[in-house]
C-alpha atoms as an extended CHARMM CRD file, in Angstrom:
* protein
*
        90  EXT
         1         1  MET       CA            -14.4300000000       -0.2870000000        9.4850000000  PROA      1               0.0000000000
         2         2  THR       CA            -16.5610000000       -2.9540000000        8.1680000000  PROA      2               0.0000000000
         3         3  ARG       CA            -15.3250000000       -6.1460000000        6.7240000000  PROA      3               0.0000000000
         4         4  ASN       CA            -16.9820000000       -5.1070000000        3.3650000000  PROA      4               0.0000000000
         5         5  GLY       CA            -15.2780000000       -1.6810000000        3.4130000000  PROA      5               0.0000000000
         6         6  TYR       CA            -11.9460000000       -3.3560000000        4.6020000000  PROA      6               0.0000000000
         7         7  PHE       CA            -11.9040000000       -5.4530000000        1.5120000000  PROA      7               0.0000000000
         8         8  TRP       CA            -12.8000000000       -2.7600000000       -0.8350000000  PROA      8               0.0000000000
         9         9  ARG       CA             -9.6950000000       -0.7500000000        0.6430000000  PROA      9               0.0000000000
        10        10  LEU       CA             -7.5690000000       -3.9870000000        0.2420000000  PROA      10              0.0000000000
        11        11  ALA       CA             -8.6240000000       -4.1970000000       -3.4140000000  PROA      11              0.0000000000
        12        12  PHE       CA             -7.8150000000       -0.5760000000       -4.1540000000  PROA      12              0.0000000000
        13        13  SER       CA             -4.2660000000       -1.2490000000       -2.5520000000  PROA      13              0.0000000000
        14        14  ILE       CA             -3.7270000000       -3.8760000000       -4.8270000000  PROA      14              0.0000000000
        15        15  VAL       CA             -4.5080000000       -1.7860000000       -7.7510000000  PROA      15              0.0000000000
        16        16  ILE       CA             -2.0640000000        0.5940000000       -6.3370000000  PROA      16              0.0000000000
        17        17  ASP       CA              0.7630000000       -2.1500000000       -6.3350000000  PROA      17              0.0000000000
        18        18  LEU       CA             -0.2770000000       -3.1600000000       -9.8900000000  PROA      18              0.0000000000
        19        19  LEU       CA              0.0280000000        0.4010000000      -11.1020000000  PROA      19              0.0000000000
        20        20  ASP       CA              3.4880000000        0.7870000000       -9.4220000000  PROA      20              0.0000000000
        21        21  LEU       CA              4.3430000000       -2.5910000000      -10.9700000000  PROA      21              0.0000000000
        22        22  THR       CA              3.6580000000       -1.2770000000      -14.5010000000  PROA      22              0.0000000000
        23        23  LEU       CA              3.5860000000        2.4080000000      -14.6540000000  PROA      23              0.0000000000
        24        24  GLY       CA              5.9170000000        2.9490000000      -11.7830000000  PROA      24              0.0000000000
        25        25  ARG       CA              8.8360000000        1.7630000000      -13.5270000000  PROA      25              0.0000000000
        26        26  ILE       CA              9.0510000000        4.9530000000      -15.7810000000  PROA      26              0.0000000000
        27        27  PRO       CA             11.6660000000        7.2410000000      -14.0880000000  PROA      27              0.0000000000
        28        28  LEU       CA             10.3320000000       10.4380000000      -12.5810000000  PROA      28              0.0000000000
        29        29  PHE       CA              6.8190000000        9.4450000000      -13.1950000000  PROA      29              0.0000000000
        30        30  GLY       CA              7.3830000000        6.4740000000      -10.6780000000  PROA      30              0.0000000000
        31        31  ALA       CA              8.3900000000        8.9790000000       -8.0500000000  PROA      31              0.0000000000
        32        32  VAL       CA              5.4680000000       11.0950000000       -8.3550000000  PROA      32              0.0000000000
        33        33  THR       CA              3.0170000000        8.0830000000       -8.3620000000  PROA      33              0.0000000000
        34        34  GLU       CA              4.5650000000        6.8430000000       -5.0080000000  PROA      34              0.0000000000
        35        35  GLY       CA              4.0990000000       10.4260000000       -3.7120000000  PROA      35              0.0000000000
        36        36  VAL       CA              0.4440000000       10.3590000000       -4.4760000000  PROA      36              0.0000000000
        37        37  GLY       CA              0.2050000000        6.6120000000       -3.4550000000  PROA      37              0.0000000000
        38        38  ALA       CA              1.4470000000        7.5390000000       -0.0180000000  PROA      38              0.0000000000
        39        39  VAL       CA             -1.0870000000       10.2210000000        0.2860000000  PROA      39              0.0000000000
        40        40  VAL       CA             -3.8780000000        7.7840000000       -0.8020000000  PROA      40              0.0000000000
        41        41  LEU       CA             -2.6960000000        5.1240000000        1.3720000000  PROA      41              0.0000000000
        42        42  PHE       CA             -2.7690000000        7.6330000000        4.5320000000  PROA      42              0.0000000000
        43        43  GLY       CA             -6.3800000000        8.5240000000        3.6940000000  PROA      43              0.0000000000
        44        44  LEU       CA             -7.2470000000        4.8060000000        3.4590000000  PROA      44              0.0000000000
        45        45  TRP       CA             -5.0470000000        3.3800000000        6.4100000000  PROA      45              0.0000000000
        46        46  GLY       CA             -4.2630000000        6.3330000000        8.5580000000  PROA      46              0.0000000000
        47        47  PRO       CA             -0.5280000000        7.0180000000        9.6300000000  PROA      47              0.0000000000
        48        48  THR       CA              0.4530000000        3.2730000000        8.7650000000  PROA      48              0.0000000000
        49        49  GLY       CA              0.1980000000        4.2030000000        5.0110000000  PROA      49              0.0000000000
        50        50  LEU       CA              3.1130000000        6.5720000000        5.1710000000  PROA      50              0.0000000000
        51        51  ALA       CA              5.1380000000        3.4340000000        5.3010000000  PROA      51              0.0000000000
        52        52  TYR       CA              4.7120000000        3.4740000000        1.5850000000  PROA      52              0.0000000000
        53        53  LEU       CA              7.0890000000        6.3730000000        1.4090000000  PROA      53              0.0000000000
        54        54  TRP       CA              9.9570000000        3.8800000000        1.7670000000  PROA      54              0.0000000000
        55        55  GLU       CA              9.5010000000        3.3940000000       -1.9920000000  PROA      55              0.0000000000
        56        56  LEU       CA             10.9520000000        6.8180000000       -2.6720000000  PROA      56              0.0000000000
        57        57  ALA       CA             14.4260000000        5.4750000000       -1.5050000000  PROA      57              0.0000000000
        58        58  ASP       CA             14.8080000000        3.4280000000       -4.8430000000  PROA      58              0.0000000000
        59        59  PHE       CA             15.7390000000        6.1280000000       -7.2440000000  PROA      59              0.0000000000
        60        60  THR       CA             16.0610000000        3.6270000000      -10.1260000000  PROA      60              0.0000000000
        61        61  GLU       CA             12.2640000000        2.6960000000       -9.8890000000  PROA      61              0.0000000000
        62        62  GLN       CA             13.0030000000       -0.9920000000      -10.5520000000  PROA      62              0.0000000000
        63        63  ALA       CA             13.4930000000       -2.7970000000       -7.5130000000  PROA      63              0.0000000000
        64        64  ASP       CA             10.6050000000       -1.2370000000       -5.3880000000  PROA      64              0.0000000000
        65        65  ALA       CA              8.1050000000       -2.2980000000       -7.8650000000  PROA      65              0.0000000000
        66        66  PHE       CA              8.3900000000       -6.0510000000       -7.0140000000  PROA      66              0.0000000000
        67        67  ILE       CA              7.5200000000       -5.4970000000       -3.1980000000  PROA      67              0.0000000000
        68        68  PRO       CA              3.6170000000       -5.1410000000       -2.9630000000  PROA      68              0.0000000000
        69        69  THR       CA              3.9220000000       -2.3870000000       -0.0660000000  PROA      69              0.0000000000
        70        70  ALA       CA              0.3140000000       -1.0660000000       -0.3750000000  PROA      70              0.0000000000
        71        71  THR       CA             -0.8350000000       -4.5360000000       -0.1520000000  PROA      71              0.0000000000
        72        72  LEU       CA              1.3360000000       -5.3190000000        2.7910000000  PROA      72              0.0000000000
        73        73  ILE       CA             -0.0520000000       -2.2770000000        4.6440000000  PROA      73              0.0000000000
        74        74  ALA       CA             -3.4300000000       -3.3070000000        3.8590000000  PROA      74              0.0000000000
        75        75  LEU       CA             -3.0230000000       -6.9440000000        5.1720000000  PROA      75              0.0000000000
        76        76  PHE       CA             -1.1060000000       -5.5330000000        8.2820000000  PROA      76              0.0000000000
        77        77  VAL       CA             -4.0490000000       -3.2060000000        9.2310000000  PROA      77              0.0000000000
        78        78  GLY       CA             -6.5770000000       -5.7580000000        8.7160000000  PROA      78              0.0000000000
        79        79  TRP       CA             -4.7210000000       -8.2090000000       11.0290000000  PROA      79              0.0000000000
        80        80  ARG       CA             -4.1350000000       -5.5660000000       13.5760000000  PROA      80              0.0000000000
        81        81  GLU       CA             -7.8670000000       -4.7020000000       13.5090000000  PROA      81              0.0000000000
        82        82  GLY       CA             -8.8340000000       -8.3990000000       13.8340000000  PROA      82              0.0000000000
        83        83  ILE       CA            -10.5850000000       -8.5860000000       10.3810000000  PROA      83              0.0000000000
        84        84  LEU       CA             -8.1230000000      -11.0000000000        9.1840000000  PROA      84              0.0000000000
        85        85  PRO       CA             -7.6190000000      -14.4180000000       11.1690000000  PROA      85              0.0000000000
        86        86  GLY       CA             -4.5540000000      -14.9530000000       12.9640000000  PROA      86              0.0000000000
        87        87  LYS       CA             -4.5410000000      -12.3850000000       15.8090000000  PROA      87              0.0000000000
        88        88  ARG       CA             -5.6050000000      -13.7240000000       19.3050000000  PROA      88              0.0000000000
        89        89  ALA       CA             -8.2550000000      -11.5150000000       21.3070000000  PROA      89              0.0000000000
        90        90  SER       CA             -6.6400000000       -9.8440000000       24.1070000000  PROA      90              0.0000000000
């Protein structure tokens, strides 16, 4: 993955979190968007994107909107791949 491609994927992950914060608070619609978001994040980030499924545990659709899970997944992958600073070369 190129740096440019990574930052486009990161931006898309931020958009997913913003949609979760606004539209995801609607009951039932939020659960559907979280399922779709998990599939999209799996496509963007691989198996790490499935961590987004934890948001289905909040059946009220209120608390999970304040945790930017998609962005955290993107930042983790960027760190793991060495795109973001902070990881030492092994």
